[in-house]
Every structure is written in C-alpha cells, then in structure tokens.
MMTF fields as JSON, N, C-alpha, C and O atoms, coordinates in Angstrom:
{
  "mmtfVersion": "1.0.0",
  "mmtfProducer": "UNKNOWN",
  "numBonds": 327,
  "numAtoms": 328,
  "numGroups": 82,
  "numChains": 1,
  "numModels": 1,
  "chainsPerModel": [1],
  "groupsPerChain": [82],
  "chainIdList": ["A"],
  "bondAtomList": [4, 2, 8, 6, 12, 10, 16, 14, 20, 18, 24, 22, 28, 26, 32, 30, 36, 34, 40, 38, 44, 42, 48, 46, 52, 50, 56, 54, 60, 58, 64, 62, 68, 66, 72, 70, 76, 74, 80, 78, 84, 82, 88, 86, 92, 90, 96, 94, 100, 98, 104, 102, 108, 106, 112, 110, 116, 114, 120, 118, 124, 122, 128, 126, 132, 130, 136, 134, 140, 138, 144, 142, 148, 146, 152, 150, 156, 154, 160, 158, 164, 162, 168, 166, 172, 170, 176, 174, 180, 178, 184, 182, 188, 186, 192, 190, 196, 194, 200, 198, 204, 202, 208, 206, 212, 210, 216, 214, 220, 218, 224, 222, 228, 226, 232, 230, 236, 234, 240, 238, 244, 242, 248, 246, 252, 250, 256, 254, 260, 258, 264, 262, 268, 266, 272, 270, 276, 274, 280, 278, 284, 282, 288, 286, 292, 290, 296, 294, 300, 298, 304, 302, 308, 306, 312, 310, 316, 314, 320, 318, 324, 322],
  "bondOrderList": [1, 1, 1, 1, 1, 1, 1, 1, 1, 1, 1, 1, 1, 1, 1, 1, 1, 1, 1, 1, 1, 1, 1, 1, 1, 1, 1, 1, 1, 1, 1, 1, 1, 1, 1, 1, 1, 1, 1, 1, 1, 1, 1, 1, 1, 1, 1, 1, 1, 1, 1, 1, 1, 1, 1, 1, 1, 1, 1, 1, 1, 1, 1, 1, 1, 1, 1, 1, 1, 1, 1, 1, 1, 1, 1, 1, 1, 1, 1, 1, 1],
  "groupList": [{"groupName": "MET", "atomNameList": ["N", "CA", "C", "O"], "elementList": ["N", "C", "C", "O"], "formalChargeList": [0, 0, 0, 0], "bondAtomList": [1, 0, 2, 1, 3, 2], "bondOrderList": [1, 1, 2], "singleLetterCode": "M", "chemCompType": "L-PEPTIDE LINKING"}, {"groupName": "PRO", "atomNameList": ["N", "CA", "C", "O"], "elementList": ["N", "C", "C", "O"], "formalChargeList": [0, 0, 0, 0], "bondAtomList": [1, 0, 2, 1, 3, 2], "bondOrderList": [1, 1, 2], "singleLetterCode": "P", "chemCompType": "L-PEPTIDE LINKING"}, {"groupName": "THR", "atomNameList": ["N", "CA", "C", "O"], "elementList": ["N", "C", "C", "O"], "formalChargeList": [0, 0, 0, 0], "bondAtomList": [1, 0, 2, 1, 3, 2], "bondOrderList": [1, 1, 2], "singleLetterCode": "T", "chemCompType": "L-PEPTIDE LINKING"}, {"groupName": "SER", "atomNameList": ["N", "CA", "C", "O"], "elementList": ["N", "C", "C", "O"], "formalChargeList": [0, 0, 0, 0], "bondAtomList": [1, 0, 2, 1, 3, 2], "bondOrderList": [1, 1, 2], "singleLetterCode": "S", "chemCompType": "L-PEPTIDE LINKING"}, {"groupName": "HIS", "atomNameList": ["N", "CA", "C", "O"], "elementList": ["N", "C", "C", "O"], "formalChargeList": [0, 0, 0, 0], "bondAtomList": [1, 0, 2, 1, 3, 2], "bondOrderList": [1, 1, 2], "singleLetterCode": "H", "chemCompType": "L-PEPTIDE LINKING"}, {"groupName": "GLU", "atomNameList": ["N", "CA", "C", "O"], "elementList": ["N", "C", "C", "O"], "formalChargeList": [0, 0, 0, 0], "bondAtomList": [1, 0, 2, 1, 3, 2], "bondOrderList": [1, 1, 2], "singleLetterCode": "E", "chemCompType": "L-PEPTIDE LINKING"}, {"groupName": "ILE", "atomNameList": ["N", "CA", "C", "O"], "elementList": ["N", "C", "C", "O"], "formalChargeList": [0, 0, 0, 0], "bondAtomList": [1, 0, 2, 1, 3, 2], "bondOrderList": [1, 1, 2], "singleLetterCode": "I", "chemCompType": "L-PEPTIDE LINKING"}, {"groupName": "LEU", "atomNameList": ["N", "CA", "C", "O"], "elementList": ["N", "C", "C", "O"], "formalChargeList": [0, 0, 0, 0], "bondAtomList": [1, 0, 2, 1, 3, 2], "bondOrderList": [1, 1, 2], "singleLetterCode": "L", "chemCompType": "L-PEPTIDE LINKING"}, {"groupName": "GLY", "atomNameList": ["N", "CA", "C", "O"], "elementList": ["N", "C", "C", "O"], "formalChargeList": [0, 0, 0, 0], "bondAtomList": [1, 0, 2, 1, 3, 2], "bondOrderList": [1, 1, 2], "singleLetterCode": "G", "chemCompType": "PEPTIDE LINKING"}, {"groupName": "ALA", "atomNameList": ["N", "CA", "C", "O"], "elementList": ["N", "C", "C", "O"], "formalChargeList": [0, 0, 0, 0], "bondAtomList": [1, 0, 2, 1, 3, 2], "bondOrderList": [1, 1, 2], "singleLetterCode": "A", "chemCompType": "L-PEPTIDE LINKING"}, {"groupName": "VAL", "atomNameList": ["N", "CA", "C", "O"], "elementList": ["N", "C", "C", "O"], "formalChargeList": [0, 0, 0, 0], "bondAtomList": [1, 0, 2, 1, 3, 2], "bondOrderList": [1, 1, 2], "singleLetterCode": "V", "chemCompType": "L-PEPTIDE LINKING"}, {"groupName": "ASP", "atomNameList": ["N", "CA", "C", "O"], "elementList": ["N", "C", "C", "O"], "formalChargeList": [0, 0, 0, 0], "bondAtomList": [1, 0, 2, 1, 3, 2], "bondOrderList": [1, 1, 2], "singleLetterCode": "D", "chemCompType": "L-PEPTIDE LINKING"}, {"groupName": "CYS", "atomNameList": ["N", "CA", "C", "O"], "elementList": ["N", "C", "C", "O"], "formalChargeList": [0, 0, 0, 0], "bondAtomList": [1, 0, 2, 1, 3, 2], "bondOrderList": [1, 1, 2], "singleLetterCode": "C", "chemCompType": "L-PEPTIDE LINKING"}, {"groupName": "TYR", "atomNameList": ["N", "CA", "C", "O"], "elementList": ["N", "C", "C", "O"], "formalChargeList": [0, 0, 0, 0], "bondAtomList": [1, 0, 2, 1, 3, 2], "bondOrderList": [1, 1, 2], "singleLetterCode": "Y", "chemCompType": "L-PEPTIDE LINKING"}, {"groupName": "ARG", "atomNameList": ["N", "CA", "C", "O"], "elementList": ["N", "C", "C", "O"], "formalChargeList": [0, 0, 0, 0], "bondAtomList": [1, 0, 2, 1, 3, 2], "bondOrderList": [1, 1, 2], "singleLetterCode": "R", "chemCompType": "L-PEPTIDE LINKING"}, {"groupName": "GLN", "atomNameList": ["N", "CA", "C", "O"], "elementList": ["N", "C", "C", "O"], "formalChargeList": [0, 0, 0, 0], "bondAtomList": [1, 0, 2, 1, 3, 2], "bondOrderList": [1, 1, 2], "singleLetterCode": "Q", "chemCompType": "L-PEPTIDE LINKING"}, {"groupName": "ASN", "atomNameList": ["N", "CA", "C", "O"], "elementList": ["N", "C", "C", "O"], "formalChargeList": [0, 0, 0, 0], "bondAtomList": [1, 0, 2, 1, 3, 2], "bondOrderList": [1, 1, 2], "singleLetterCode": "N", "chemCompType": "L-PEPTIDE LINKING"}, {"groupName": "TRP", "atomNameList": ["N", "CA", "C", "O"], "elementList": ["N", "C", "C", "O"], "formalChargeList": [0, 0, 0, 0], "bondAtomList": [1, 0, 2, 1, 3, 2], "bondOrderList": [1, 1, 2], "singleLetterCode": "W", "chemCompType": "L-PEPTIDE LINKING"}, {"groupName": "LYS", "atomNameList": ["N", "CA", "C", "O"], "elementList": ["N", "C", "C", "O"], "formalChargeList": [0, 0, 0, 0], "bondAtomList": [1, 0, 2, 1, 3, 2], "bondOrderList": [1, 1, 2], "singleLetterCode": "K", "chemCompType": "L-PEPTIDE LINKING"}],
  "groupTypeList": [0, 1, 2, 3, 4, 5, 2, 6, 5, 7, 3, 8, 9, 10, 3, 9, 8, 11, 10, 3, 10, 10, 6, 12, 9, 13, 2, 7, 11, 14, 15, 15, 11, 7, 10, 9, 9, 6, 5, 3, 10, 7, 16, 15, 5, 10, 9, 10, 14, 5, 7, 6, 10, 10, 6, 11, 13, 16, 11, 5, 7, 7, 9, 17, 10, 18, 11, 14, 13, 1, 2, 7, 6, 10, 10, 1, 16, 3, 8, 2, 15, 8],
  "groupIdList": [1, 2, 3, 4, 5, 6, 7, 8, 9, 10, 11, 12, 13, 14, 15, 16, 17, 18, 19, 20, 21, 22, 23, 24, 25, 26, 27, 28, 29, 30, 31, 32, 33, 34, 35, 36, 37, 38, 39, 40, 41, 42, 43, 44, 45, 46, 47, 48, 49, 50, 51, 52, 53, 54, 55, 56, 57, 58, 59, 60, 61, 62, 63, 64, 65, 66, 67, 68, 69, 70, 71, 72, 73, 74, 75, 76, 77, 78, 79, 80, 81, 82],
  "secStructList": [7, 7, 7, 6, 6, 1, 7, 7, 7, 7, 1, 1, 7, 7, 7, 4, 4, 4, 7, 3, 3, 3, 3, 3, 3, 7, 7, 4, 4, 4, 2, 2, 2, 2, 2, 2, 2, 2, 2, 2, 2, 2, 6, 7, 1, 1, 7, 7, 1, 3, 3, 3, 3, 3, 3, 7, 1, 7, 2, 2, 2, 2, 2, 2, 2, 2, 2, 2, 7, 6, 6, 1, 3, 3, 3, 3, 7, 7, 1, 7, 7, 7],
  "xCoordList": [-33.115, -31.879, -31.52, -31.525, -31.2, -30.873, -29.519, -28.609, -29.391, -28.094, -27.341, -27.868, -26.137, -25.329, -25.909, -25.471, -26.89, -27.478, -28.851, -29.452, -29.31, -30.636, -30.461, -29.411, -31.484, -31.475, -32.335, -33.234, -32.048, -32.829, -33.706, -33.216, -34.986, -35.867, -35.829, -36.013, -35.589, -35.551, -36.895, -37.487, -37.343, -38.669, -38.642, -39.701, -37.481, -37.4, -36.063, -35.219, -35.88, -34.64, -33.488, -33.675, -32.326, -31.137, -30.174, -29.834, -29.742, -28.747, -27.408, -27.298, -26.368, -24.995, -24.791, -24.029, -25.455, -25.331, -25.886, -25.694, -26.558, -27.086, -26.171, -26.489, -25.044, -24.154, -22.887, -22.226, -22.543, -21.239, -20.431, -20.958, -19.124, -18.21, -17.245, -16.679, -17.048, -16.094, -15.047, -15.387, -13.785, -12.665, -11.836, -11.442, -11.57, -10.781, -9.412, -9.29, -8.393, -7.022, -6.262, -6.607, -5.201, -4.445, -2.957, -2.224, -2.453, -1.03, -0.499, -1.177, 0.71, 1.408, 1.79, 2.096, 1.773, 2.138, 1.142, 1.502, -0.051, -1.08, -1.419, -2.539, -0.41, -0.59, -1.115, -1.997, -0.565, -1.002, -2.462, -3.192, -2.877, -4.259, -5.19, -6.283, -4.753, -5.53, -5.633, -6.71, -4.544, -4.555, -5.505, -6.298, -5.43, -6.318, -7.778, -8.606, -8.118, -9.495, -9.97, -11.059, -9.158, -9.526, -9.689, -10.699, -8.707, -8.775, -9.966, -10.559, -10.316, -11.483, -12.75, -13.578, -12.906, -14.081, -14.068, -15.081, -12.911, -12.809, -13.033, -13.475, -12.731, -12.835, -14.138, -14.242, -15.113, -16.433, -17.093, -16.922, -17.863, -18.535, -19.512, -19.621, -20.207, -21.157, -20.557, -20.277, -20.367, -19.706, -20.544, -21.768, -19.908, -20.569, -20.701, -20.032, -21.567, -21.794, -20.518, -20.132, -19.865, -18.666, -17.831, -18.357, -16.527, -15.595, -14.907, -14.275, -15.02, -14.411, -13.394, -13.703, -12.16, -11.111, -10.852, -10.537, -10.994, -10.765, -9.455, -9.259, -8.575, -7.263, -7.232, -7.459, -6.948, -6.893, -5.509, -4.594, -5.36, -4.191, -2.862, -1.953, -2.739, -1.486, -1.309, -1.781, -0.612, -0.473, 0.303, 0.002, 1.295, 2.053, 1.161, 1.249, 0.328, -0.6, -1.629, -1.958, -2.146, -3.087, -2.525, -3.192, -1.297, -0.657, -0.42, -0.593, -0.036, 0.237, -1.045, -1.025, -2.148, -3.394, -3.873, -4.318, -3.8, -4.213, -3.378, -3.889, -2.08, -1.198, -1.486, -1.525, -1.683, -1.894, -3.3, -3.467, -4.279, -5.658, -6.283, -7.166, -5.836, -6.265, -7.75, -8.275, -8.424, -9.849, -10.787, -11.996, -10.197, -11.021, -11.246, -10.531, -12.242, -12.482, -11.64, -11.915, -10.62, -9.699, -9.69, -9.35, -10.065, -10.187, -9.495, -9.42, -8.99, -8.458, -9.575, -10.592, -9.422, -10.366, -10.208, -9.115, -11.246, -11.146, -11.755, -11.848, -12.171, -12.729, -11.668, -10.477, -12.095, -11.188, -10.509, -11.188, -9.214, -8.478, -8.729, -8.725, -8.953, -9.237, -9.254, -9.486],
  "yCoordList": [-13.822, -13.217, -12.101, -12.31, -10.892, -9.784, -9.926, -10.551, -9.353, -9.287, -8.089, -7.362, -7.858, -6.73, -5.411, -4.379, -5.385, -4.108, -3.802, -2.759, -4.716, -4.535, -4.035, -4.233, -3.397, -3.0, -3.961, -4.61, -4.041, -4.892, -4.002, -3.049, -4.304, -3.579, -4.202, -5.411, -3.38, -3.862, -3.564, -2.502, -4.497, -4.336, -3.501, -3.158, -3.169, -2.32, -1.646, -1.8, -0.909, -0.161, -1.176, -2.211, -0.848, -1.653, -0.838, 0.292, -1.396, -0.696, -1.319, -2.436, -0.6, -1.088, -2.447, -3.273, -2.684, -3.964, -5.116, -6.276, -4.819, -5.851, -6.152, -6.979, -5.469, -5.529, -6.286, -6.017, -7.225, -7.93, -7.439, -7.226, -7.265, -6.853, -7.983, -8.541, -8.331, -9.382, -8.711, -8.058, -8.871, -8.366, -9.558, -10.387, -9.65, -10.749, -10.221, -9.107, -11.02, -10.646, -11.889, -13.007, -11.666, -12.819, -12.609, -13.573, -11.361, -11.126, -10.15, -9.189, -10.388, -9.444, -8.169, -7.155, -8.217, -7.027, -5.887, -4.725, -6.17, -5.165, -5.049, -4.703, -5.35, -5.383, -4.056, -4.037, -2.936, -1.625, -1.332, -0.687, -1.795, -1.673, -2.48, -2.026, -3.661, -4.459, -3.817, -3.8, -3.302, -2.598, -1.391, -1.163, -0.64, 0.534, 0.097, 0.757, -0.987, -1.471, -1.902, -1.526, -2.684, -3.159, -1.987, -1.889, -1.1, 0.048, 0.947, 1.504, 1.086, 1.899, 1.319, 2.051, 0.003, -0.651, -0.502, -0.158, -0.766, -0.7, 0.691, 0.837, 1.73, 3.113, 3.816, 5.034, 3.078, 3.673, 4.109, 3.48, 5.212, 5.676, 4.639, 4.48, 3.95, 2.94, 1.56, 1.287, 0.722, -0.542, -1.518, -1.547, -2.302, -3.36, -4.57, -4.671, -5.491, -6.713, -7.551, -8.014, -7.747, -8.531, -8.119, -7.652, -8.317, -8.099, -9.416, -9.949, -9.943, -11.237, -10.968, -10.343, -11.454, -11.331, -12.742, -13.677, -12.855, -14.135, -14.057, -13.155, -14.998, -14.988, -16.131, -17.295, -15.761, -16.741, -17.358, -16.722, -18.586, -19.444, -18.782, -18.85, -18.121, -17.491, -17.627, -16.794, -18.706, -18.989, -17.896, -17.601, -17.299, -16.229, -15.005, -14.429, -14.615, -13.518, -13.873, -13.033, -15.069, -15.553, -15.394, -14.835, -15.876, -15.788, -14.336, -13.988, -13.495, -12.087, -11.369, -10.63, -11.597, -10.931, -11.444, -10.646, -12.698, -13.262, -12.687, -12.423, -12.506, -11.969, -10.471, -10.035, -9.708, -8.266, -7.943, -6.99, -8.73, -8.486, -9.705, -10.346, -10.025, -11.276, -11.33, -12.413, -10.213, -10.246, -10.405, -10.581, -10.339, -10.449, -11.916, -12.801, -12.15, -13.482, -13.486, -12.759, -14.311, -14.422, -15.912, -16.794, -16.14, -17.531, -17.716, -16.777, -18.907, -19.199, -19.534, -20.074, -19.231, -19.652, -21.135, -21.592, -21.912, -23.341, -23.884, -25.098, -22.986, -23.411, -23.796, -23.614, -24.334, -24.731, -23.503, -22.531, -23.519, -22.394, -22.387, -23.427, -21.16, -21.098, -19.777, -19.619],
  "zCoordList": [-16.861, -16.392, -17.34, -18.553, -16.824, -17.694, -18.365, -17.82, -19.533, -20.199, -19.676, -18.834, -20.138, -19.619, -20.028, -19.52, -20.937, -21.387, -20.767, -21.024, -19.969, -19.344, -17.907, -17.296, -17.386, -15.993, -15.189, -15.724, -13.908, -13.032, -12.158, -11.551, -12.093, -11.244, -9.854, -9.713, -8.815, -7.485, -6.776, -6.969, -5.981, -5.378, -4.107, -3.583, -3.606, -2.399, -2.326, -3.209, -1.283, -1.086, -0.847, -0.208, -1.371, -1.159, -0.311, -0.663, 0.782, 1.606, 1.42, 0.916, 1.825, 1.637, 2.308, 1.806, 3.422, 4.071, 3.277, 3.642, 2.219, 1.325, 0.129, -0.726, 0.096, -1.072, -0.764, 0.239, -1.611, -1.554, -2.746, -3.837, -2.502, -3.595, -3.85, -2.909, -5.108, -5.491, -6.373, -7.36, -6.021, -6.796, -7.251, -6.431, -8.53, -9.077, -9.477, -9.987, -9.243, -9.603, -10.005, -9.622, -10.8, -11.277, -11.332, -11.549, -11.14, -11.335, -10.331, -9.966, -9.88, -9.026, -9.762, -9.136, -11.074, -11.88, -11.629, -11.817, -11.227, -10.972, -9.481, -9.104, -8.644, -7.206, -6.665, -5.807, -7.172, -6.68, -7.08, -6.327, -8.242, -8.645, -7.73, -7.392, -7.34, -6.456, -5.066, -4.469, -4.566, -3.274, -3.363, -2.45, -4.43, -4.605, -4.602, -3.974, -5.28, -5.342, -3.958, -3.525, -3.274, -1.94, -0.989, -0.292, -0.955, -0.063, -0.337, 0.586, -1.613, -1.972, -1.377, -0.835, -1.476, -0.876, 0.653, 1.263, 1.253, 2.712, 3.27, 4.409, 2.475, 2.956, 2.582, 2.724, 2.116, 1.827, 3.116, 4.161, 3.033, 4.219, 4.805, 6.021, 3.912, 4.335, 3.982, 2.815, 4.963, 4.762, 3.922, 4.055, 3.075, 2.36, 3.252, 4.28, 2.861, 3.652, 3.718, 4.792, 2.573, 2.53, 1.291, 0.281, 1.426, 0.325, 0.111, 1.023, -1.076, -1.443, -2.536, -3.551, -2.313, -3.318, -3.881, -3.145, -5.191, -5.854, -6.635, -7.449, -6.38, -7.037, -8.061, -7.731, -9.296, -10.376, -10.53, -11.054, -10.076, -10.37, -10.111, -10.939, -8.925, -8.566, -7.061, -6.286, -6.657, -5.228, -4.484, -3.328, -5.139, -4.517, -4.223, -3.138, -5.153, -4.954, -3.912, -3.076, -3.927, -2.923, -1.531, -0.66, -1.292, -0.013, 0.381, 1.549, -0.543, -0.263, 0.208, 1.193, -0.506, -0.137, 1.215, 2.04, 1.458, 2.739, 3.905, 4.994, 3.628, 4.661, 4.93, 6.081, 3.858, 3.956, 4.511, 5.272, 4.13, 4.538, 5.214, 4.643, 6.412, 7.063, 7.414, 7.672, 7.429, 7.783, 6.55, 6.697, 5.342, 4.155, 3.801, 4.27, 2.975, 2.409, 1.14, 0.186, 1.154, -0.036, -0.445, 0.344, -1.666, -2.144, -3.476, -4.268, -3.738, -5.071, -5.987, -5.552, -7.256, -8.292, -8.451, -8.787, -8.226, -8.313, -9.611, -9.792, -10.514, -11.768, -12.762, -12.513, -13.898, -14.943, -15.529, -15.859, -15.664, -16.227, -17.713, -18.372, -18.241, -19.664, -20.226, -21.425]
}
C-alpha cells in the first residue's frame, strides 16, 4: 500500500465514472464550505460515480445535509470518536 508520498501506477485509463468522492464534515460552523465542496463535485462537467458525505458525530448537520441533498449518500461516522 502506498504512503501519502508515493504515486500509484494505474494499469488502464480511469474515467470519471470510476471515481467516488468522499467529503467528511463535522460542524455547522463550516456549513458554507461544505456546500461549496458538494456543489463543486455536483457541477463538474463529467459526473463522478458517487458522492458520499460522511458526518462526524453531529446529528443536526447530518439531518441538514440529508434534507438539502436528498439524492446524495449521506452517512454518519459510526467509528469510535477520537
């Protein structure tokens, strides 16, 4: 597995339909940044396969994103908080 400083060699062409985007968020204080990130992905000329928004331990933010973007995959972080 490569580290953050290594590159990965791909054996073939990668198209946008092969790409998933994951955006993580945890606070309503950065709500406009989250909207900008989501809208940026949604407005790309070539659509990605899926956009997943993960909300870290914030039920209010989770409900807000699900309400504003009902077609997205929006999930709570179910891992141990730390």
